[in-house]
C-alpha positions as CSV (number, residue, x, y, z in Angstrom):
1,M,-160.0,-9.4,100.7
2,E,-161.5,-12.1,103.6
3,T,-159.3,-14.7,104.6
4,P,-159.8,-17.8,102.3
5,T,-160.9,-21.5,102.7
6,T,-158.6,-24.0,102.7
7,D,-159.3,-24.6,98.6
8,L,-156.3,-24.4,96.8
9,R,-157.7,-21.6,94.5
10,D,-158.7,-19.4,97.1
11,V,-155.5,-19.9,99.0
12,L,-153.6,-18.8,95.5
13,L,-155.8,-16.0,95.0
14,Y,-155.3,-14.3,98.5
15,I,-151.6,-14.4,98.3
16,R,-152.0,-13.1,95.1
17,E,-154.4,-10.0,96.1
18,T,-152.4,-9.5,99.6
19,Y,-149.1,-9.9,99.1
20,D,-146.8,-6.8,98.9
21,R,-142.9,-6.9,97.6
22,N,-142.4,-3.4,99.4
23,A,-143.7,-4.9,103.1
24,K,-140.9,-6.9,105.3
25,P,-142.0,-10.3,106.1
26,K,-142.9,-9.4,109.8
27,T,-145.9,-10.4,112.1
28,G,-148.9,-8.3,111.5
29,V,-148.3,-8.1,107.5
30,P,-151.5,-10.0,106.4
31,A,-149.7,-11.8,103.3
32,Q,-146.7,-12.9,105.3
33,D,-149.0,-14.2,108.4
34,F,-150.9,-16.3,106.3
35,L,-148.0,-17.8,104.3
36,R,-146.3,-18.6,107.8
37,G,-149.6,-20.0,108.9
38,I,-150.0,-22.4,106.0
39,R,-148.1,-25.1,107.6
40,N,-150.8,-25.5,110.1
41,M,-153.7,-25.5,107.5
42,S,-155.5,-28.3,106.0
43,L,-155.4,-27.9,102.7
44,P,-156.6,-30.8,100.5
45,L,-153.1,-32.5,99.5
46,P,-152.3,-35.8,98.2
47,A,-152.5,-37.9,101.6
48,G,-149.2,-37.6,103.5
49,L,-147.7,-34.5,101.9
50,H,-147.2,-31.5,103.8
51,A,-147.3,-27.6,102.7
52,K,-145.4,-24.8,103.8
53,G,-145.6,-20.9,102.7
54,N,-142.9,-18.7,102.6
55,G,-142.6,-14.6,101.8
56,G,-138.8,-14.5,102.6
57,K,-136.9,-14.2,105.8
58,G,-134.5,-10.7,106.0
59,G,-136.7,-9.3,103.1
60,P,-139.8,-9.8,101.2
61,A,-139.4,-12.4,98.5
62,A,-139.4,-11.1,95.1
63,C,-141.3,-14.6,94.4
64,P,-143.4,-15.9,97.3
65,W,-144.2,-19.6,97.0
66,V,-146.0,-22.3,98.7
67,G,-143.9,-25.6,98.9
68,V,-145.5,-29.0,99.0
69,F,-143.3,-32.1,100.4
70,D,-143.1,-35.8,100.1
71,P,-141.3,-36.2,103.5
72,D,-140.1,-39.4,102.1
73,I,-138.2,-37.4,99.5
74,S,-137.5,-33.9,100.9
75,A,-138.8,-32.0,104.3
76,E,-137.3,-28.6,103.3
77,A,-136.8,-26.4,100.0
78,R,-133.1,-26.4,100.9
79,E,-132.1,-29.3,99.2
80,G,-133.7,-32.2,97.0
81,L,-136.8,-32.5,95.0
82,Y,-140.2,-30.8,96.3
83,L,-143.5,-29.2,94.5
84,A,-143.9,-25.5,94.7
85,Y,-146.6,-23.0,93.8
86,I,-144.2,-20.1,92.9
87,F,-145.6,-16.6,91.7
88,A,-144.2,-14.5,89.2
89,T,-142.4,-11.4,90.4
90,D,-145.1,-9.4,88.9
91,M,-147.9,-11.6,90.6
92,S,-149.7,-11.8,87.1
93,S,-149.1,-16.0,87.4
94,V,-148.3,-18.4,89.5
95,S,-147.0,-22.2,88.4
96,L,-147.1,-25.6,90.2
97,T,-143.3,-26.7,89.7
98,L,-141.1,-29.4,90.3
99,Q,-138.1,-27.9,92.0
100,Q,-134.7,-28.5,93.0
101,G,-133.1,-27.2,96.5
102,V,-130.9,-24.2,95.6
103,E,-130.1,-23.1,98.9
104,D,-127.3,-25.8,99.6
105,L,-126.1,-25.9,95.9
106,K,-122.3,-26.8,96.1
107,G,-119.8,-25.8,93.7
108,R,-119.7,-23.1,91.0
109,G,-120.5,-20.1,93.4
110,G,-124.1,-21.4,94.4
111,Y,-127.3,-20.4,93.0
112,K,-126.4,-16.6,92.4
113,T,-124.1,-17.0,90.0
114,Q,-124.4,-17.9,86.3
115,A,-122.4,-20.8,86.5
116,G,-124.7,-22.4,89.3
117,R,-127.7,-21.8,87.3
118,D,-126.1,-23.7,84.5
119,L,-125.5,-26.5,86.7
120,L,-129.0,-26.5,88.1
121,R,-130.4,-26.3,84.5
122,G,-128.3,-29.2,83.4
123,K,-129.4,-31.4,86.3
124,A,-133.0,-30.6,85.5
125,R,-132.4,-31.7,81.7
126,R,-130.5,-35.0,82.9
127,L,-133.7,-35.8,85.0
128,Q,-136.2,-35.1,82.4
129,S,-134.2,-37.3,79.9
130,A,-134.1,-40.2,81.9
131,M,-138.1,-39.8,83.1
132,L,-141.0,-41.6,81.1
133,Q,-141.9,-38.8,78.7
134,D,-145.6,-40.1,79.0
135,A,-145.2,-38.5,82.7
136,L,-144.2,-35.4,81.7
137,A,-147.1,-34.8,78.9
138,G,-148.4,-31.0,80.0
139,W,-145.7,-30.4,82.0
140,K,-142.5,-29.4,79.9
141,Q,-143.2,-25.6,79.7
142,P,-140.3,-23.6,80.9
143,L,-141.0,-21.8,84.2
144,D,-141.1,-18.2,83.7
145,L,-141.1,-16.1,86.5
146,K,-140.6,-12.9,85.0
147,A,-137.2,-12.4,86.7
148,G,-135.0,-9.5,86.3
149,S,-131.0,-9.7,86.4
150,A,-131.1,-8.9,90.0
151,D,-133.6,-11.5,91.1
152,K,-131.2,-14.2,91.9
153,R,-133.4,-16.8,93.5
154,P,-136.3,-16.5,91.1
155,L,-133.3,-17.4,88.3
156,A,-132.3,-20.2,90.2
157,Y,-135.9,-21.4,90.4
158,E,-136.5,-21.1,86.7
159,A,-133.4,-23.0,86.2
160,G,-134.0,-25.6,88.5
161,S,-137.2,-26.4,87.6
162,I,-137.9,-30.1,86.1
163,A,-141.4,-29.4,85.1
164,A,-143.9,-27.2,85.4
165,R,-147.6,-26.0,84.7
166,R,-148.6,-21.8,84.7
167,Y,-151.5,-20.4,85.8
168,D,-152.4,-17.0,84.8
169,L,-154.0,-14.9,87.4
170,P,-156.4,-13.6,88.4
171,A,-158.5,-16.5,86.9
172,P,-156.8,-19.8,87.7
173,P,-158.4,-23.3,86.7
174,S,-161.2,-24.4,88.7
175,E,-160.7,-26.0,92.4
176,M,-160.9,-29.6,91.1
177,A,-158.7,-28.8,88.1
178,L,-155.9,-27.7,90.7
179,R,-156.3,-30.3,92.7
180,E,-156.1,-32.9,90.0
181,D,-152.8,-31.1,88.8
182,L,-151.2,-31.6,92.4
183,W,-151.9,-35.0,92.3
184,D,-150.2,-35.8,88.8
185,A,-147.4,-33.5,90.0
186,A,-147.1,-35.4,93.3
187,R,-146.8,-38.9,91.0
188,I,-144.0,-36.9,89.0
189,L,-142.3,-36.4,91.8
190,Q,-141.9,-39.6,92.8
191,L,-140.9,-40.6,89.4
192,A,-138.2,-37.9,89.5
193,A,-137.0,-39.0,92.8
194,R,-136.6,-42.5,92.0
195,V,-134.6,-41.5,88.7
196,E,-132.7,-39.5,90.9
197,Q,-131.5,-42.1,93.4
198,K,-130.0,-44.2,89.8
199,V,-128.2,-41.5,88.3
200,R,-125.3,-39.7,88.9
201,Y,-124.4,-36.4,87.2
202,S,-121.6,-35.6,85.1
203,D,-120.2,-31.9,84.8
204,G,-118.3,-32.6,81.9
205,P,-119.2,-31.0,78.5
206,E,-120.6,-34.7,77.5
207,Q,-123.0,-34.9,80.4
208,L,-123.0,-38.4,80.4
209,L,-125.6,-40.1,82.5
210,V,-123.8,-42.8,84.7
211,E,-125.5,-45.6,86.5
212,Y,-125.5,-45.1,90.4
213,Q,-123.5,-47.6,92.3
214,P,-124.3,-47.9,96.1
215,D,-121.7,-47.6,99.0
216,D,-120.6,-49.9,101.1
217,S,-123.4,-49.1,103.9
218,H,-125.9,-50.6,101.3
219,S,-123.8,-54.1,100.7
220,H,-125.0,-56.1,103.6
221,A,-129.0,-56.3,104.9
222,S,-130.4,-54.2,107.8
223,Q,-131.2,-55.6,111.2
224,D,-134.6,-54.4,110.4
225,T,-135.1,-56.9,107.2
226,L,-136.5,-60.1,107.3
227,D,-133.5,-61.7,105.6
228,Y,-133.0,-65.5,106.8
229,F,-136.3,-65.0,109.0
230,R,-137.8,-68.9,109.3
231,P,-140.3,-69.0,112.0
232,K,-140.7,-72.7,113.1
233,N,-144.0,-72.2,114.8
234,D,-146.8,-69.3,115.4
235,A,-145.2,-68.4,119.1
236,D,-141.8,-68.3,116.9
237,Y,-142.8,-65.9,114.4
238,V,-144.9,-63.9,117.2
239,A,-141.6,-63.6,119.0
240,H,-139.6,-62.3,116.1
241,I,-141.7,-59.9,114.7
242,T,-143.0,-58.1,118.1
243,A,-139.4,-57.9,118.8
244,R,-138.5,-56.0,115.8
245,T,-138.4,-52.3,115.0
246,L,-140.5,-52.0,111.8
247,R,-139.3,-48.9,109.6
248,K,-142.1,-47.0,108.4
249,T,-141.3,-44.0,106.1
250,R,-142.5,-40.3,107.1
251,R,-145.3,-40.2,104.6
252,H,-147.0,-43.6,105.5
253,E,-146.9,-42.3,109.1
254,T,-148.4,-39.0,107.8
255,L,-150.9,-41.2,105.8
256,V,-151.8,-43.3,108.8
257,A,-152.3,-40.0,111.2
258,E,-154.5,-38.3,108.4
259,F,-156.8,-41.2,108.1
260,G,-157.3,-41.8,111.5
261,E,-158.4,-38.0,111.9
262,Y,-160.8,-38.5,109.5
263,V,-162.4,-41.8,110.6
264,K,-162.6,-40.6,114.2
265,L,-165.2,-37.7,112.8
266,R,-167.1,-40.7,111.4
267,G,-167.4,-42.2,114.8
268,F,-164.4,-44.8,114.8
269,I,-162.4,-45.6,117.9
270,R,-158.6,-45.6,116.3
271,N,-155.3,-47.3,118.3
272,T,-152.0,-47.1,116.6
273,K,-150.4,-48.7,119.5
274,V,-150.8,-52.1,117.9
275,H,-147.2,-53.0,116.8
276,P,-146.6,-54.4,114.4
277,K,-149.9,-53.7,113.1
278,D,-150.4,-50.0,111.3
279,L,-153.9,-49.1,112.8
280,V,-156.9,-50.8,114.6
281,L,-160.3,-49.4,114.2
282,R,-163.4,-49.9,116.6
283,R,-167.0,-49.4,116.3
284,G,-169.6,-50.7,118.4
285,D,-168.8,-54.7,118.6
286,D,-166.7,-54.5,115.1
287,E,-162.9,-54.3,114.9
288,W,-160.9,-53.4,111.7
289,L,-157.5,-54.3,111.0
290,V,-156.0,-51.5,108.8
291,E,-152.6,-51.6,106.4
292,A,-151.4,-48.7,104.9
293,K,-149.5,-48.3,101.8
294,V,-148.0,-45.6,100.1
295,V,-148.5,-46.4,96.0
296,R,-144.9,-45.4,94.7
297,V,-144.8,-43.9,91.5
298,G,-148.4,-45.2,90.4
299,N,-147.4,-49.1,91.3
300,V,-150.6,-50.2,92.6
301,M,-149.5,-53.8,91.8
302,D,-146.7,-53.8,94.5
303,A,-148.9,-52.0,96.7
304,G,-151.7,-54.1,96.5
305,R,-149.7,-57.3,96.9
306,E,-148.2,-56.0,100.2
307,A,-151.3,-55.1,101.9
308,V,-152.7,-58.4,101.2
309,G,-149.6,-60.4,102.5
310,Q,-149.5,-58.5,105.6
311,L,-153.3,-58.3,106.2
312,F,-153.7,-61.9,106.2
313,E,-150.6,-62.4,107.9
314,Y,-151.4,-60.3,111.0
315,R,-155.1,-61.5,111.1
316,H,-153.6,-64.9,111.4
317,F,-151.0,-64.4,114.0
318,F,-152.3,-61.4,115.8
319,S,-156.0,-61.7,116.1
320,D,-158.8,-63.9,117.7
321,R,-159.1,-66.3,115.1
322,K,-163.0,-67.1,116.7
323,N,-163.9,-63.5,116.0
324,P,-161.5,-62.3,113.2
325,P,-161.5,-58.5,112.1
326,H,-162.7,-56.9,109.2
327,L,-159.4,-56.2,107.0
328,L,-158.9,-52.9,105.7
329,A,-156.2,-51.7,103.0
330,L,-155.5,-48.0,102.9
331,F,-153.4,-46.1,100.2
332,T,-152.3,-43.0,99.1
333,E,-154.0,-42.8,96.0
334,D,-156.4,-44.8,93.7
335,I,-155.6,-48.5,93.4
336,Q,-158.0,-48.7,90.2
337,A,-158.9,-52.5,89.3
338,Y,-157.0,-53.7,92.7
339,A,-160.1,-52.5,94.6
340,D,-162.5,-55.1,93.1
341,Y,-159.6,-57.7,93.5
342,L,-159.3,-57.1,97.2
343,E,-162.9,-57.2,97.4
344,T,-163.0,-60.6,96.4
345,L,-160.5,-61.7,99.0
346,G,-162.9,-59.9,101.8
347,I,-160.5,-56.9,101.9
348,G,-162.2,-53.3,102.0
349,S,-160.0,-50.2,100.7
350,V,-159.6,-46.7,101.1
351,W,-157.5,-44.2,99.4
352,K,-157.2,-40.4,99.2
353,T,-158.4,-38.3,95.8
354,A,-158.7,-34.9,94.7
355,E,-162.2,-35.0,96.1
356,G,-161.4,-36.3,99.3
357,W,-161.6,-39.8,101.0
358,V,-163.3,-42.8,98.8
359,G,-163.2,-46.5,99.0
360,S,-164.7,-49.9,97.8
361,R,-168.0,-51.5,98.4
362,S,-167.2,-52.7,101.7
363,A,-165.6,-49.3,103.0
364,V,-168.9,-47.6,102.1
365,D,-170.8,-50.4,103.7
366,W,-168.7,-50.3,106.9
367,G,-169.5,-46.6,106.9
368,L,-165.8,-45.6,106.3
369,V,-166.5,-43.3,103.3
370,H,-169.7,-42.0,101.7
371,G,-171.3,-44.1,99.3
């Protein structure tokens, strides 16, 4: 089978057709080489997410998988929450699942024991019960990897699955349907991570949900916040802001870098060394001030408001007022009605969809995205 394009459907079918459970995961084995190379592929993923493939280490994996990670939640599969395309042991299907990391499972002997898997299953149920049920519509099917009693890791994946959608092979859905499912799963991942921060799991028979209580390290304001910041004039503001270390999330930085590569191909000169601004674009005599925002758990209101505030603020304090730049808000996903609202303020907007980068009227007029 020919090496696939970077479409999700082609990637999944290539793994299905070439994976050999009897071949050691070494260099020169086609499916294993392909899985290792996934981290360097330009797959159509939600903005700021990245992927890794796995076909085993000492021996071939019973269930090869492709993990999709939100770096603000978890960067690897050992612990935390992540998305994964996991193939059944007989390769008859592949499932997109919201997973708990099982490698560093503490207590009850780890994931190889029934007690450990019961712990994973209990945590999955508690997360499910605490999440908005509308968000899980269509994702409640149990993960079935056709695992036998000796397939300890696949059994742990089944136990640790919080949400799943199965695709029968060799006839998965269309490429666009797969992408739309992945975008939906990425939102569920954010919701699950938000719920996990607020819930502490009890391992007792009553399986109580207990509100999360922050430890002492969270009781004081970070030095990186703007608590008690009251600038007396423009110079005072600039001095304070330029001296601050602004903490950006890893997904935020990945979003800026990904969009920067995209607009470079469209003839824009990009500059990220413009602290505290996220990005400045130039083409000809025109300049754009760009503020990037990660839309968390679908909350476009907070992301839109923050973008408006910072764009006007930074244009006022850090730009030439005689020749002000265009304003552009960059988002990880569709901001719905907020795109029109931002246009009324003279702010263009761009976001990533399953079909690629799209944007508002101004973004099209400026040549940032296709109309």
